[in-house]
GUSEBA-469708 format. One record per residue (C-alpha): residue in one letter; x, y, z. Coordinates in steps of 0.001 Angstrom, whole numbers, plus 500000, padded with zeros to 6 digits. Layout:
BEGIN
AXYZ
...
This chain:
BEGIN
M500000500000500000
N501511503299498816
L500284505555501628
Q502408508445500363
A500428508458497111
V497134508338499005
R498253511230501184
A499359513304498178
I495984512939496445
Y494108513562499691
V496094516701500582
F495758518083497052
E491986517629497069
M491614519080500561
S493676522141499607
R490961523117497112
F488418522882499903
F490413525086502287
R490858527745499611
T487074528219499638
L486560527435503321
L484483530550503993
Q482125529730501147
S481989526088502245
F481143527157505791
V478717530008505125
S476664528281502423
P475371525364504567
V474679527717507481
I472499529944505311
S470791526975503642
T470045525339506991
S468647528578508381
L466349528922505372
Y465092525362505784
F464200526059509385
V462469529304508435
V460429527623505698
F459771524196507193
G459936525146510842
A457748528228510626
A455367527330507794
I454900523602508386
G455983523426512026
S453179525779513009
R450703523186511717
I452578520024512720
E453852520594516236
Q455106517056516864
V455869513876514937
E455840510718517069
G456499512770520191
V459365514820518699
S459000518501517832
Y458810518964514075
G461797521321514026
A464005518676515632
F462450515859513596
I463667517287510265
V467292517716511405
P468466514170510481
G466851514418507057
L468341517845506492
I471817516553507368
M471371513516505105
L470271515698502199
S473345517900502461
V475803515091503190
M474678512981500242
T474718515813497719
Q478033517200498964
A479732513791498932
I478572513126495385
S479454516600494153
N482961516673495634
A483890513162494557
S482509513484491023
F484251516813490374
G487459515571491983
I487931512712489504
Y486266514381486509
F488600517380486476
P491760515248485953
K489906513542483098
F488944516909481644
I492478518353481622
G494216515037480904
T496228514652484111
I494461511378484899
Y496965509645482609
E499738510704484982
L497863508930487782
L497331505814485681
S501007505655484725
A502228506246488302
P503216503272490498
I499894503271492382
N496902500975492070
F493239501835491695
L492522501320495405
E495023504003496389
I493549506425493839
V490049505762495166
M491166506142498781
G492688509553498068
Y489773511048496127
V486940509388498039
G488582510051501402
A488858513774500640
A485271513994499342
A483940512133502388
T485902514431504725
K484417517517503070
A480872516095503303
L481436515145506947
F482552518712507695
I479354520056506111
G477274517584508129
V478878518715511388
V478326522382510450
I474647521732509757
L474288519802513019
G475797522731514917
T473601525232513088
S470491523156513817
A471274523213517530
M470866526987517384
F467235526621516292
V465956523556518150
D466773521496521233
L468509518365519999
T469034515148521933
I471188512446520377
Q470348509146522056
H473033507152520229
P475917509532519421
F478329506814518265
A475697505318515979
M474950508807514645
L478621509395513844
A478939505942512285
F475900506477510048
M477189509869508964
V480666508564508144
L479285505541506260
T476911507751504288
C479739510135503389
L481938507259502221
S479269505377500277
F477959508419498419
A481498509663497772
L482107506306496077
F478917506815494089
G480053510315493137
F483408508890492022
I481509506622489613
I479500509582488311
G482703511560487745
I484121508766485606
W480852508293483741
A480279512009483035
Q481496513339479696
N480726517011480382
F480046519323483303
E476280519144482768
Q476263515396483358
L478026515891486693
Q474854517568487999
L472359515355486177
I472073512435488598
P472290514478491842
L469604516911490653
L467233514502488901
I467617511383491038
I469329511839494409
T467619515047495578
P464077513825494725
L464786510477496403
V465919512264499562
F462851514512499633
L460581511490499067
G462558509327501501
G461018510570504724
S463544513343505280
F460920515872506356
Y458092513563507399
S457503510101508817
I456614507297506423
S453878506282508876
M452064509552508050
L451446508365504476
P448513506264503263
P449244502491503223
V449773502365499461
W452344505168499513
Q454054503604502518
T454603500454500474
I455923502456497521
S458264504425499797
F459969501244500967
F461335500811497429
N463242504074497919
P466731503149499230
V467160506554500868
V464324505706503282
Y466557503158504998
L469452505602505387
V467314508440506740
S465435506073509039
G468630504671510542
F470122508111510990
R466962509428512664
W466972506425515008
S470406507473516263
F468892510828517294
F465485509960518710
G465235506171518845
L462533506353516146
A462752504437512885
D460425503715509965
V462323500487509222
P464361498146511466
I467850499431512185
G469329496178510858
L467819496842507432
S469304500338507451
L472779498958508120
L472310496259505492
A471188498849502934
I474201501121503396
A476611498150503493
G475105496745500285
F475264500122498544
T478913500573499539
A479826497073498319
M478034497673495029
C479901500948494434
L483258499318495228
G482479496496492801
I481588498928490020
I484759500980490594
W486892497825490515
L485253496843487225
I485815500334485780
F489537500273486510
K489871496678485324
T488262497420481949
G489418501046481614
W485878502176480803
R485839505927480146
I489313506236481675
R491581504975478925
Q489032505496476184
């Protein structure tokens, strides 16, 4: 394992993040504040509690998941796409490092950035509502696993994308709607039976449910299924990335 190569890629990617640290910090704070103004004031005034939890606090896990997923995908996809775009990816491929070390560097940096955003949003949320985290270690574990798995997914998107528009296509048209329809801002139990059944086909439901359980001990699906879902998604992404580097699909072509 060439840890020096992993560190070089990681440090290079993180340096871009620190150059825009103010923007990276201010943007999620403003966005989170707006969500609380819109959802907390407009909807919270009509829905005071959900399953014994104030509505303002109830939406915090979903809000963190929304930001963490989109940030992990965005950072990872841009991180690997840009070397493709300017041609420096061939320097990586010709260097004495394997695909796992390349993935560790780019995905590790993207996951770190998304984790930072998640922590910022959690801190901002505490300014608006009283938060109690019943299972803090489980909460941290879910957040880290989500950052890693969706950074891997973003890495795949970055390799697949052939222009900058495609980098935003899947996050905007697929991920964001799935998060909004995945119980981020409501409980699945509030839906009619037919829509509850349909919702269980949304993989994001299992991630949001597990993450919310770590806060309040409430879950729409068993916690074991949530862990199985995120483990399966991570394994699938790793398998796809291995296949991409083995065949050279959209890397050497």
